[in-house]
C-alpha positions, 0 to 999 in steps of 0.5 A: 500500500502506497501513501501519497506525501499529501496523505502522509502529511495530513495523517501526521498533522491529525496525530499531532492535533489529537495528541495536543489534547493530552497535554495540560501544560499550556506551553506544551499545548501551544507548542503542539498546536503550533506544530500541528498548524505548520503541518496543516499549512504544509498540507494545505500547500500540497493540496492547494487549499487556501482555506486550509492554509489561511485557517491554520495561519490564524491558529498558528498566530493565536497559539504563538501569541498566547504562548508569548503573552504567558511568558511576559512578566506580569506588570505590577501596580508598583512599577507604574509611574 
């Protein structure tokens, strides 16, 4: 049985997406979401699907933004002028 590159990337992306549900640490969850989104973007390029590409660019961006936002030190009231 031979699997196309597109199918292989799609199945790997699916596995990463499902695996993300088993992580409770926010940083690991976001990292897997970003990896899955990149794989789905590659899949979208391979099958020439603009909606798949666009939606996963948004997913990647949201996951990256929340990951970076959580790592920023919280501003305290005492640091305000």
